[in-house]
Backbone as a ProteinNet text record, in pm:
[ID]
protein_1_A
[PRIMARY]
MKTSRSVVKFLSTFLYIGYIPVVPGTFASLAGILLFYLVKGNTAVYLGFTLTVIILGFLISGRAEDIFKKKDPRQVVIDEIAGMLLSLIFLPCDARLVIIAFIIFRILDALKPFPAGRLEKRPGGIGIMMDDIV
[TERTIARY]
81.4	0	85.7	205.6	295.3	332.6	359	392.1	275.8	156.2	38.9	27	50.4	45.7	153.8	270.4	380.2	346.1	287.7	249.1	142.8	44.1	-61.7	-1.3	87.5	152.3	234	310.8	395.7	312.5	203.6	121.8	31.1	-33.1	-127	-54.8	69.8	149	227.7	204.2	269.3	419.9	479.4	624.6	675.5	590.4	619.3	619.3	573.1	559.6	467.5	368.4	272.7	335.1	457.5	525.5	601.8	605.3	668.5	591.1	660.7	589.5	508.1	541.5	470.4	404.6	278.1	195.6	221.2	201.7	226.3	134.4	13.3	-76.5	-24	39.6	98.4	216.2	299.4	411.3	361	253.8	196.2	139	77.9	26.2	141	252.3	370.7	422.7	418	456.8	362.1	234	137.4	175.2	226.1	272.3	392.2	484	599	551.7	456.8	402.4	334.6	263.8	199.8	302.8	415.3	518.6	586.6	591.8	655.1	570.7	438.8	354.6	261.3	261.8	167.1	186.3	304.3	330.9	247.1	202	121.3	-14	-117.5	-250.5	-302.1	-284.1	-332.6	-260.9	-131.8	-54.6	-100	-119.2	-162.4	-298.8	-392	-525.4	-519.8	-443.8	-430.2	-363.6	-259.8	-189.8	-281.8	-352.8	-444.4	-554	-611.8	-716	-660.9	-539.8	-476.8	-458.4	-411.2	-392.8	-526.7	-630.4	-762.9	-815.2	-809.6	-858.5	-777.3	-647.2	-560.1	-594.2	-618.3	-655.2	-782	-883.5	-1007.4	-984.1	-900.3	-876.3	-794.2	-699.1	-608.3	-630.6	-695.5	-703.6	-791.9	-896.7	-977.3	-897.6	-817.1	-729.6	-626.4	-579	-482.8	-546.4	-674.9	-743.6	-736.3	-756.7	-747.9	-606.4	-507.6	-368.7	-329.2	-365.8	-329.1	-426.1	-537.4	-638.7	-692.7	-722.1	-774	-851.5	-959.7	-1035.3	-953.8	-938.4	-863.5	-730.8	-640.9	-513.5	-432	-362.1	-287	-175.5	-129.6	-23.8	-72.4	-202.2	-258.8	-270.7	-189.5	-186.1	-211.3	-245.7	-273.9	-393.1	-481.8	-596.1	-550.7	-446.9	-394.4	-328.1	-259.5	-198.4	-309	-412	-523.4	-591.6	-619.3	-686.7	-603.8	-474.5	-386.6	-378.7	-364.7	-360.9	-489.7	-602.8	-731.2	-739.7	-689.2	-692.4	-613.7	-512.2	-423.3	-457.4	-555.1	-577.5	-595.3	-661.2	-686.3	-599.5	-502.3	-416.7	-294.9	-251.2	-124	-9.6	109.2	227.2	277.6	192.4	225.8	243.8	364.1	396.6	302.6	264.2	173.3	39.3	-15.4	-143.4	-132.5	-22.3	-1	7.8	76.2	86	-51.1	-126.9	-262.7	-349.3	-340.1	-417.7	-378	-249.8	-199.8	-257.5	-251	-301.5	-451.4	-526.4	-671.4	-702.3	-630.8	-653	-627.6	-517.7	-485.4	-588.6	-634	-735.7	-865.6	-909	-1033.3	-1020.4	-902.6	-881.6	-892.6	-845.7	-852.9	-994.6	-1064.1	-1198.3	-1308.5	-1289	-1388.6	-1528	-1541.3	-1674.8	-1767.9	-1898	-1997.2	-1972.3	-1978.5	-2013.6	-1892.7	-1772	-1651.5	-1656.7	-1698.6	-1704.9	-1798.8	-1909.2	-2005.5	-1950.6	-1886.3	-1829.5	-1716.8	-1641.2	-1530.7	-1579.2	-1702.4	-1758	-1797.3	-1797	-1828.1	-1723.3	-1760.3	-1664.5	-1556	-1441.3	-1334.4	-1277.2	-1238.5	-1173.3	-1258.4	-1388.8	-1477.3	-1461.2	-1464.8	-1450	-1314	-1211.3	-1074.9	-1055.9	-1100	-1072.8	-1167.4	-1294.9	-1393.1	-1379.8	-1339.3	-1329.2	-1220.6	-1114.5	-1007.6	-1039.9	-1114.6	-1154.3	-1255.2	-1346	-1445.7	-1376.7
-120.5	0	127	119.4	234.9	282.1	187.5	223.9	298.1	251.5	315.8	460.2	481.5	617.5	704.4	647.7	721.8	760.1	668	696	804.1	796.4	898.2	1034.9	1040.9	1168.7	1221.2	1132.7	1172.3	1230.8	1163.8	1207.6	1325.3	1320.5	1428.2	1559.8	1553.5	1675.2	1709.8	1638.7	1648.6	1660.6	1545.4	1533.5	1616.5	1629.6	1700.8	1852.3	1906.6	2051.8	2105.7	2028.1	2070.7	2095.1	2048.9	2071.5	2203.6	2275.8	2407.9	2492.6	2554.5	2618.9	2743.2	2809.2	2931.4	2910.3	2939.6	2931.4	2805.6	2688.6	2566.9	2556.4	2610.3	2605.7	2687.4	2798.1	2881.4	2809.1	2746.3	2670.6	2552.7	2488.9	2378.3	2429.5	2547.2	2605.6	2635.3	2682.6	2705.1	2573.1	2466.7	2334.1	2290.6	2326.4	2297	2365.9	2488	2560	2488.2	2443.8	2368.7	2243.1	2172.2	2052.4	2088.7	2200.8	2250.5	2262.8	2326.8	2345	2213.2	2119.7	1991.3	1901.8	1907.2	1813.3	1879.5	2011.7	2081.5	2050.2	2015.8	1992.5	1883.1	1788.8	1677.2	1681.7	1718.6	1737	1611	1496.8	1371.3	1341.8	1363.9	1341.5	1439.7	1565.8	1667.3	1632.2	1596.5	1559.9	1435.8	1336.7	1214.2	1240.6	1322.1	1355.3	1431.9	1531.5	1611	1523.3	1438	1346.5	1253.1	1205.5	1117.7	1190.2	1314.4	1392.7	1414	1444.5	1466.6	1339	1229	1101.7	1063.9	1075.4	1044.6	1134.3	1260.3	1353.7	1311.9	1273.7	1226.7	1100	1012.5	885.5	899.9	990.4	995.4	1111.6	1218.6	1335	1308.8	1230.2	1194.5	1111.8	1021.9	940.7	1030.1	1131.7	1225.6	1301.1	1334.4	1397.8	1309.5	1181.1	1087.4	1083	1084	1077	1204	1320.6	1447.7	1487.2	1413.3	1434.9	1577.3	1624.2	1759.2	1768.2	1845.2	1867.1	1956.3	1914.3	1986.8	2042	1951.9	1997.3	2076.6	2176.5	2264.8	2191.4	2077.5	2000.4	1935.1	1910.7	1846.2	1951.3	1935.8	2035.2	1974.9	1847.7	1786.3	1855	1913.6	1986.8	2113	2178.9	2296.5	2257.2	2144.8	2095.9	2071.3	1998.9	1967.3	2094.2	2186.3	2310.7	2395.5	2401.8	2480	2417	2284.9	2216.9	2241.1	2237.6	2265.4	2411	2502.1	2644.7	2673.8	2594.6	2618.3	2532.4	2445.4	2339.1	2389.6	2502.2	2550	2670.1	2701.7	2816.6	2776.9	2867.7	2842.6	2865.9	2828.2	2844.5	2988.1	3081.2	3223.1	3262.7	3303.1	3331.2	3435	3535.9	3638.2	3577.9	3493.7	3430.3	3333.4	3263.6	3169.2	3245.2	3357.4	3438.6	3490.9	3539.3	3587.9	3474.1	3357.2	3241.2	3204.9	3209.2	3179.5	3277.6	3405	3508.3	3491.3	3472.2	3453.6	3327.9	3219.4	3094.6	3113.5	3179.3	3198.9	3289	3393.6	3482.8	3406.5	3332	3256.1	3146.2	3086.5	2984	3044.9	3167	3233.7	3281.2	3334.3	3390.3	3285.1	3175.1	3065.5	3114.9	3177.6	3223	3104.3	3131	3026.4	2963.9	2834.1	2733	2671.5	2725.1	2663.1	2656.1	2764	2766	2660.7	2641.6	2539.5	2398.7	2379.1	2247.4	2210.5	2310.6	2286.2	2223.6	2249.3	2196.4	2048.7	1994.9	1852.5	1767.9	1648.2	1565	1503.2	1477.4	1400.4	1460.7	1371.3	1409.9	1498	1481.9	1565.5	1711.8	1739.1	1875.8	1934.4	1852.6	1900.6	1933.5	1846.1	1861.2	1957.2	1954.4	2025.5	2176.2	2236.2	2382.3	2429.6	2352.1	2392.7	2354.7	2250.1	2212.1	2311.2	2355.6	2454.5	2585.2
0	0	0	56.3	60.2	-80.2	-168.9	-306.2	-370.4	-347.1	-403.7	-354.8	-226.2	-170.3	-235.1	-255.3	-317	-460.8	-533.2	-671.8	-676.3	-588	-583.9	-552	-455	-421.5	-539.2	-602.7	-714.7	-828.9	-862.5	-975.6	-939.9	-824.5	-788.8	-764.6	-717.5	-697.2	-822.7	-925.8	-1055.8	-1041.2	-1013	-998.6	-880.4	-778.5	-653.6	-666.8	-777.3	-791	-682	-643.7	-541.9	-405.6	-384.7	-258	-254.7	-365.1	-364.3	-263.2	-166.9	-55.8	-91.3	-200	-238.6	-374.4	-386.4	-507.1	-592.5	-536.5	-615	-737.4	-728.5	-843.6	-960.8	-930.9	-1035.8	-1101.3	-1019.4	-1075.6	-1158.8	-1114.7	-1192.4	-1324	-1322	-1446.2	-1542.7	-1489.2	-1573.5	-1630	-1549.3	-1599	-1710.8	-1698.3	-1804.5	-1934.7	-1923.7	-2043.4	-2105.4	-2023.3	-2074.2	-2148.1	-2089	-2154.6	-2286.3	-2287.8	-2410	-2521.8	-2491.6	-2593.4	-2631.4	-2539	-2568.5	-2658.6	-2646.2	-2721.4	-2822.3	-2832.8	-2920.7	-3068.8	-3110.4	-3251.8	-3314.2	-3236.1	-3285.6	-3215.5	-3288.5	-3230.1	-3161.1	-3224.3	-3165.4	-3033.7	-3030.5	-2908	-2799.9	-2837.6	-2741	-2682.5	-2768.2	-2720.1	-2631.4	-2672.6	-2593.4	-2459.4	-2460.6	-2337	-2242.6	-2295.6	-2213.7	-2155	-2235.7	-2187.3	-2079.3	-2098.2	-1998.7	-1865.9	-1870.5	-1747.5	-1678.1	-1754.3	-1695.9	-1629.2	-1700.3	-1644.8	-1521.4	-1530.9	-1417.5	-1298.6	-1325.7	-1219.1	-1147.4	-1222.9	-1160.8	-1078.4	-1128.9	-1060.5	-932.6	-929.6	-814.7	-718.4	-760.9	-672.4	-550	-565.3	-448.7	-349.4	-400	-313.3	-245	-316.5	-257.5	-141.1	-152	-39.7	84.6	66.7	179.1	237	150.9	194.9	270.9	215.9	278.6	390.1	400.8	504.2	503.4	381.8	365.3	235	234.7	111.5	19.1	-104.4	-208.2	-154.2	-113.9	-57.5	-158.3	-108.9	-199.1	-272.7	-218.7	-284.5	-413.7	-422.2	-541.4	-651	-755.1	-862.2	-1000.5	-1004.7	-1134.9	-1200.8	-1119.6	-1173.2	-1246.6	-1196.8	-1267.2	-1399	-1398.9	-1523.4	-1625.9	-1584.6	-1675.3	-1724.3	-1633.1	-1670.6	-1765.1	-1741.2	-1828.6	-1967.1	-1971.2	-2101.2	-2179	-2110.2	-2177.4	-2222.9	-2141.4	-2177.4	-2304.5	-2328.2	-2442.2	-2564.2	-2551.7	-2650	-2793.8	-2812.4	-2948.8	-2986.5	-2901.2	-2928.6	-3010.7	-3097.9	-3166.2	-3067.2	-3104.6	-3017.6	-3022.8	-2990	-2987.2	-2840.6	-2803.8	-2663.5	-2601.6	-2677.8	-2623.2	-2584.9	-2672.5	-2643	-2525.3	-2518.3	-2407.8	-2275.1	-2272.8	-2151	-2110.8	-2207.3	-2178.4	-2123.9	-2185.8	-2138.5	-1996.1	-1966.8	-1832.4	-1730.8	-1761.7	-1669.6	-1647.2	-1754.8	-1741.5	-1661.2	-1688.8	-1616	-1466.4	-1429.6	-1287.9	-1220.5	-1289.6	-1231.8	-1209.4	-1310.7	-1296.3	-1191	-1179.6	-1077.1	-937.3	-922.2	-791.3	-759.7	-859.7	-837.9	-832.8	-901.4	-906.5	-946.5	-1064.7	-1106	-1130.5	-1126.9	-1150.9	-1287.5	-1299.1	-1199.4	-1127.8	-1150.9	-1094.7	-942.1	-877.2	-731.6	-676.1	-744.3	-701	-724.1	-838	-869	-773.6	-728.4	-636.3	-505	-469.8	-345.5	-354.5	-475.3	-493.3	-422.8	-381.3	-307.5	-396.7	-334.4	-397.2	-523	-612.5	-736	-825.6	-818.2	-900.6	-860.5	-731.1	-683.4	-712.8	-698.1	-723.3	-870.8	-957.1	-1099.2	-1172.1	-1138.4	-1219.6	-1217	-1105.2	-1104.3	-1200.2	-1215.5	-1307.9	-1451.8	-1470.5	-1605.4	-1662.3	-1578.7	-1621.4	-1651.8
[MASK]
++++++++++++++++++++++++++++++++++++++++++++++++++++++++++++++++++++++++++++++++++++++++++++++++++++++++++++++++++++++++++++++++++++++

């Protein structure tokens, strides 16, 4: 069971980015931008990768809540990766547009406008993932 907990921590914190003591969600969003540039050249790969991150996030983030013993723990940042990848999905590799998307994503993540704020209150992985996906 220890290995399983380690894997959940590794993935839900997205390679331990979630342990960065200051604004881990922002650092995870920046990691999402890096991933965007790494896989954007091939649309099928980008879509498959994004879908994989989303599915993985739903599967492990609820378990991460149990491990960290807190609702939507700040260490769990796979939701920011998924949300950032979705925010960039139809954008060209134009740095200005990517920066604007990043800023808008971070503002909306902080403000939680309807329906994101309501979805965040859902239990487990649904609550963790849906506010950033929306």
